C-alpha positions in Angstrom: 0.5 -43.4 7.0 1.9 -44.3 10.4 2.2 -47.4 12.5 1.2 -47.0 15.2 1.8 -17.3 18.7 6.1 -4.0 19.3 4.6 -4.4 22.8 6.4 -1.4 24.2 6.5 -2.5 27.8 7.2 -6.2 27.6 10.6 -7.6 28.2 12.1 -11.0 29.0 14.5 -11.9 31.8 17.2 -14.4 31.0 19.3 -16.1 33.6 22.4 -18.0 32.4 24.3 -20.1 34.9 27.5 -19.7 32.9 27.3 -15.9 33.1 27.0 -15.8 36.9 29.3 -16.4 39.8 29.2 -19.9 41.4 27.5 -18.6 44.6 24.4 -17.7 42.7 23.9 -21.3 41.8 25.1 -23.1 44.9 22.7 -25.6 46.2 20.6 -24.5 49.2 21.8 -25.7 52.6 20.7 -29.2 53.5 19.3 -29.8 56.9 18.7 -33.1 58.8 16.9 -33.9 61.9 19.6 -34.4 64.6 19.9 -37.5 66.6 21.2 -35.7 69.7 19.0 -34.2 72.5 20.1 -32.3 75.6 18.8 -34.0 78.7 18.4 -30.8 80.6 16.5 -28.6 78.1 15.1 -31.3 75.9 15.4 -29.0 72.9 15.9 -30.4 69.4 19.1 -29.1 67.8 19.3 -28.7 64.0 22.6 -29.3 62.5 24.0 -28.9 58.9 24.5 -32.1 57.1 28.1 -32.8 55.9 28.9 -31.7 52.4 28.4 -34.6 50.0 31.1 -35.7 47.7 30.8 -34.6 44.1 29.0 -37.0 41.8 30.4 -37.5 38.4 28.1 -36.6 35.4 26.8 -39.2 33.2 29.3 -38.5 30.5 32.1 -40.2 32.5 32.3 -43.7 33.6 30.4 -46.7 32.3 26.7 -46.5 31.6 24.8 -49.4 33.2 21.6 -49.1 31.2 21.1 -47.4 27.8 19.4 -44.0 28.0 17.5 -41.7 25.7 18.7 -38.2 24.8 16.4 -36.6 27.3 17.4 -39.0 30.1 21.1 -38.3 29.4 20.6 -34.5 29.6 18.8 -34.8 32.9 21.3 -37.3 34.2 24.2 -35.0 33.5 22.3 -31.9 34.9 21.5 -33.8 38.1 25.1 -35.1 38.4 23.9 -38.7 38.2 25.4 -41.5 36.2 22.0 -43.2 35.6 18.3 -42.1 35.4 15.1 -43.9 34.6 11.7 -42.6 33.6 9.6 -41.7 36.7 12.6 -40.7 38.9 12.4 -37.3 40.7 15.7 -35.5 40.6 17.1 -32.0 41.3 18.2 -30.7 38.0 20.8 -27.9 37.6 19.4 -25.3 35.2 21.6 -23.7 32.5 19.2 -21.1 31.2 16.1 -19.5 32.8 13.7 -17.3 30.7 10.9 -15.5 32.5 8.2 -14.3 30.0 6.5 -10.9 30.3 7.2 -10.3 34.0 9.7 -7.4 33.8 7.8 -4.2 33.5 9.3 -0.8 33.8 11.3 -0.4 37.0 11.6 -4.1 37.6 15.3 -4.3 36.6 16.4 -2.5 39.8 14.5 -5.2 41.8 16.3 -8.0 40.0 19.6 -6.3 40.6 18.8 -5.9 44.3 17.5 -9.5 44.8 19.8 -11.5 42.6 23.0 -9.5 42.3 24.7 -7.2 39.8 25.4 -10.1 37.5 21.7 -10.8 36.9 20.9 -10.0 33.3 17.6 -8.4 32.3 17.0 -7.5 28.6 16.0 -3.8 28.5 15.3 -3.9 24.8 12.2 -5.7 23.5 13.1 -8.5 21.1 9.8 -10.1 20.3 8.6 -13.6 21.0 11.0 -15.1 23.6 11.1 -18.6 22.1 12.5 -17.3 18.8 14.7 -14.6 20.2 16.4 -17.1 22.5 17.5 -19.1 19.6 18.5 -16.1 17.5 20.8 -14.8 20.3 22.5 -18.1 21.0 20.8 -19.2 24.2 19.7 -22.6 22.8 22.6 -25.1 23.0 22.8 -28.9 22.7 23.0 -30.8 26.0 21.8 -28.0 28.2 18.7 -27.5 30.3 16.5 -24.5 29.5 13.4 -23.6 31.5 10.9 -20.8 30.7 7.6 -19.5 32.0 5.7 -20.3 28.9 4.4 -23.6 27.6 6.1 -23.2 24.2 9.6 -23.1 25.7 9.8 -26.6 24.3 10.7 -24.9 21.0 14.3 -24.9 22.0 14.3 -28.7 22.0 15.2 -28.3 18.3 18.8 -27.8 19.4 19.1 -31.1 21.2 18.4 -29.2 24.5 16.0 -30.2 27.3 13.5 -27.3 27.2 10.2 -27.1 29.0 7.7 -24.6 30.4 7.4 -24.0 34.2 5.2 -21.8 36.5 6.4 -18.5 37.8 6.7 -19.9 41.3 9.1 -22.6 40.0 11.0 -19.8 38.2 11.4 -18.0 41.4 12.9 -21.1 43.0 15.3 -21.5 40.1 16.4 -17.9 40.5 17.3 -18.6 44.1 18.6 -22.1 43.9 19.7 -22.6 40.3 17.9 -25.9 40.2 14.5 -27.5 40.1 12.9 -30.8 41.0 11.8 -32.6 37.9 10.4 -36.0 37.1 12.2 -37.8 34.3 9.8 -38.4 31.4 9.6 -41.6 29.3 10.3 -41.0 25.6 8.2 -41.5 22.6 10.2 -41.8 19.4 8.9 -40.4 16.1 10.8 -41.7 13.0 10.1 -39.7 9.9 11.8 -40.9 6.7 11.4 -40.1 3.0 12.0 -37.1 0.8 10.1 -34.0 2.0 7.7 -33.0 -0.8 8.1 -29.4 -2.0 4.6 -28.5 -0.9 5.0 -29.6 2.7 6.5 -27.8 5.7 7.3 -28.9 9.3 3.8 -27.7 10.4 2.3 -30.5 8.3 4.6 -33.0 10.0 3.6 -32.0 13.6 -0.1 -31.8 12.7 0.2 -35.4 11.3 1.8 -36.6 14.5 -0.7 -34.9 16.8 -3.5 -36.2 14.7 -2.1 -39.6 15.2 -1.6 -39.6 18.9 -4.1 -36.9 20.1 -3.6 -33.8 22.2 -3.1 -36.1 25.3 -1.0 -38.8 23.6 2.3 -37.5 24.9 1.2 -36.3 28.3 4.4 -35.8 30.5 6.5 -37.6 27.9 9.4 -36.6 25.8 8.9 -36.6 22.1 12.1 -37.4 20.2 12.1 -36.6 16.4 14.5 -38.5 14.2 14.8 -39.9 10.7 16.1 -38.7 7.3 13.2 -36.2 6.9 14.0 -34.5 10.2 17.7 -34.4 9.3 16.8 -32.5 6.1 14.9 -29.8 8.0 16.4 -26.4 8.7 16.7 -25.2 12.3 13.6 -23.0 12.0 11.6 -25.9 10.7 12.8 -28.1 13.6 11.7 -25.3 15.9 8.2 -25.6 14.5 8.3 -29.3 15.1 9.3 -29.0 18.7 7.2 -25.9 19.4 4.0 -27.9 19.1 5.1 -30.9 21.3 3.2 -29.2 24.1 0.0 -29.4 22.0 0.4 -33.2 22.3 0.7 -32.8 26.1 4.5 -33.5 26.0 7.0 -32.4 28.7 9.4 -31.6 25.9 10.2 -32.2 22.3 13.8 -32.8 21.1 15.8 -33.3 17.9 19.3 -34.8 18.0 21.9 -32.1 17.2 23.9 -32.4 14.0 25.9 -30.3 11.5 22.8 -28.2 10.8 22.6 -27.4 14.5 26.3 -26.5 14.8 26.3 -24.4 11.7 23.4 -22.3 13.0 25.2 -21.8 16.3 28.6 -20.8 14.8 28.2 -17.1 15.0 25.7 -17.0 17.9 27.5 -18.4 20.9 31.0 -19.1 22.2 29.8 -20.9 25.3 31.2 -24.5 25.5 28.5 -27.1 25.2 28.4 -30.8 24.9 25.7 -32.7 22.9 24.3 -36.0 23.9 22.4 -38.6 21.9 20.2 -41.6 22.6 22.0 -44.9 23.0 21.2 -47.6 20.4 19.7 -49.8 23.0 17.7 -46.9 24.7 14.2 -47.8 25.8 11.4 -45.9 24.1 7.9 -46.1 25.5 6.6 -46.3 21.9 7.9 -45.7 18.4 5.9 -44.2 15.5 7.1 -44.4 11.9 6.0 -42.1 9.0 6.7 -42.1 5.3 6.7 -38.4 4.7 7.0 -38.7 0.9 3.4 -39.8 0.9 2.0 -37.1 3.2 -0.4 -34.4 1.9 -0.9 -30.8 3.2 -2.9 -30.9 6.4 -5.0 -28.6 8.6 -6.3 -29.0 12.1 -10.0 -28.1 12.1 -11.7 -26.4 15.0 -11.5 -26.8 17.9 -8.5 -29.0 18.7 -4.9 -29.4 17.3 -5.6 -33.1 16.8 -8.7 -32.6 14.6 -6.6 -33.5 11.6 -7.8 -33.3 8.0 -6.4 -33.0 4.5 -6.4 -29.4 3.3 -8.1 -30.6 0.1 -10.9 -32.2 2.1 -11.8 -28.7 3.5 -11.9 -26.9 0.1 -15.6 -25.9 0.7 -14.8 -24.1 4.0 -15.2 -20.4 3.3 -12.9 -18.2 5.4 -12.9 -14.6 6.7 -9.2 -14.0 7.2 -5.7 -15.5 7.3 -3.1 -15.0 10.1 0.6 -15.7 9.6 2.7 -15.3 12.8 3.5 -16.7 16.3 6.4 -18.7 17.7 5.3 -21.6 15.6 4.6 -19.8 12.3 6.1 -16.3 12.4 9.8 -17.0 11.7 11.8 -15.8 8.7 11.4 -19.0 6.8 7.6 -19.0 7.4 7.2 -15.6 5.7 9.5 -16.6 2.8 7.3 -19.7 2.3 4.1 -17.6 2.2 5.8 -15.1 -0.1 6.7 -18.0 -2.5 3.0 -18.9 -2.8 1.9 -15.3 -3.5 4.7 -14.9 -6.0 3.8 -18.2 -7.8 0.1 -17.2 -8.1 0.6 -13.6 -9.2 -2.8 -12.9 -7.7 -4.1 -10.8 -4.8 -5.6 -12.1 -1.6 -9.4 -12.3 -1.3 -9.5 -12.0 2.5 -7.7 -9.8 5.1 -4.3 -11.3 5.6 -2.4 -10.4 8.8 1.4 -10.7 9.1 3.0 -10.7 12.5 6.8 -11.4 12.6 7.9 -13.2 15.8 10.9 -11.0 16.5 12.6 -7.7 15.6 15.1 -9.7 13.5 12.4 -11.5 11.6 10.7 -8.1 10.9 14.0 -6.8 9.5 14.4 -10.0 7.4 10.9 -9.5 5.9 11.9 -6.1 4.7 15.5 -6.9 3.6 15.9 -10.6 2.5 15.3 -11.4 -1.1 12.9 -14.2 -1.8 14.5 -16.9 -4.0 13.3 -16.8 -7.6 11.6 -13.4 -7.1 14.1 -11.3 -9.2 15.3 -9.5 -6.1 12.0 -8.8 -4.4 11.7 -9.0 -0.6 8.8 -10.6 1.3 7.4 -7.2 2.2 7.3 -6.2 -1.5 5.5 -9.4 -2.4 3.1 -9.1 0.4 2.2 -5.5 -0.7 1.7 -6.6 -4.2 -0.6 -9.4 -3.0 -2.7 -7.0 -1.0 -1.8 -8.2 2.5 -1.8 -6.0 5.5 1.5 -4.3 6.3 3.6 -6.5 8.5 2.9 -5.6 12.1 5.3 -5.0 15.0 6.9 -8.2 16.4 5.0 -10.1 19.0 2.4 -12.7 19.8 -0.6 -10.4 18.8 -3.8 -12.4 18.2 -2.2 -15.8 18.7 -3.4 -15.6 22.4 -6.4 -13.4 21.9 -5.8 -10.4 24.2 -7.8 -7.2 24.5 -10.2 -6.2 21.7 -7.7 -3.8 20.1 -5.1 -6.5 19.7 -3.8 -6.6 16.1 -5.5 -9.4 14.1 -7.9 -10.5 16.9 -11.2 -12.0 16.0 -13.8 -9.8 17.7 -16.7 -11.6 15.8 -17.4 -15.2 15.1 -15.1 -15.5 12.1 -13.3 -18.3 10.3 -9.5 -18.0 10.2 -6.7 -20.0 8.7 -3.7 -19.5 11.0 -0.1 -20.6 11.3 -0.4 -20.5 15.1 -0.4 -23.5 17.4 -3.8 -23.6 19.1 -7.4 -23.5 17.9 -9.3 -23.8 21.1 -12.6 -21.8 21.4 -11.7 -18.2 22.1 -8.0 -18.7 21.5 -7.8 -15.8 19.0 -10.6 -13.8 20.4 -14.3 -14.5 19.9 -15.4 -17.7 21.6 -17.4 -18.7 18.5 -14.5 -18.1 16.2 -13.2 -21.0 14.1 -9.5 -21.5 13.6 -7.9 -23.8 11.1 -4.3 -24.5 11.9 -2.1 -24.8 8.8 1.4 -24.3 7.4 2.4 -21.0 5.9 2.0 -22.6 2.4 -1.6 -23.6 3.1 -2.4 -20.3 4.9 -1.1 -18.2 1.9 -3.0 -20.4 -0.6 -6.2 -20.0 1.4 -5.7 -16.2 1.5 -5.7 -16.2 -2.3 -8.9 -18.2 -2.7 -11.0 -17.2 0.3 -11.4 -20.9 1.1 -9.2 -23.5 2.9 -6.9 -24.4 0.0 -4.3 -27.1 -0.7 -1.1 -25.2 -1.6 -0.4 -27.6 -4.5 -2.9 -25.4 -6.5 -0.1 -22.8 -6.7 3.1 -24.7 -6.0 2.9 -27.5 -8.6 
């Protein structure tokens, strides 16, 4: 085929350089070891280095060597005209998202430490990776850092987005920048018409199965091709979300008209997209003919344990879980509803539904499913016998306490639209998780076995 996841107390803290005064993002003072010594006291004097002249960003002047999309974003953010993989550079950060660190009372601390302009979100939105995009914080050409590995979801907008630790986040809060190593880029070219029974989850499972969970370690994964161009923004987010499951530093899709249309009513912040140069150097290039791809699953216990869904038809399951940043978006629930609608049957195993955000939850109850005669997702789910859609959040995607909604407290078998299937990921350490698209998850719920969705969609 190829060559080659409503918590009442959780909030998120978002720091946007464009919303703050310049002083909050000034570089920290630079110090040098002085060359002067006083003969009498023999004390070493520390003096401030002279201010350096401004370096022009990479968008101006001639480019000596062609660069990839990720290299260009980092070059501009570090105010350099040229960057190469392996270089360590101080990168100016446009957006910082801290995940689940702002409990009750924390807002006053942020105001005291970082000024009145610091913005904390007092209202719970849901899973940060999806809420960021819905509220216009994901913009082409910018740098977004977040304290969660799936921050790379925002790469769908032509943005450099990656996860960092809380210590690094603290540094960004104080300095507005962070030292990063420029990753080399792997290019994934996906061409061909997308079959009606496939979703972006199938595409990323195919890629990870091809290169393994370590195949893109500290590398950028750039997704291009006619198939990628045909994907919606939410589907592109699915694609980039699981770049981290291949070990990548970031995943990215070049911005286009689909990107700009999505952002039209979400942000007024001026942003400038960048694209890979024609002669850019890619570490490797992988090509896929998507028109020939079949529905896939990732068998326990690794996202790269790829198999065709039809090859697992004898695997009896105990439950289905539809949710997470990777598989709990509006379009994911519409996709699942289409399968239930087409079958006209009821589910044979408990089917848990967890919208990623408040907006997705509202969409599930308000948007009509195409071809349903005016029915909403929630109505279709009720008719199919699914559990009532839960409050927005990660829920069982990352396990959690025993009373977490949808958690596996016994050694069960689950088909899930989440992103990881490691032992214990959704609860019990002996639980078995089959990662799949919303189509495959819904089809499996209807039969009680891992099921190829073509049984109901063709």
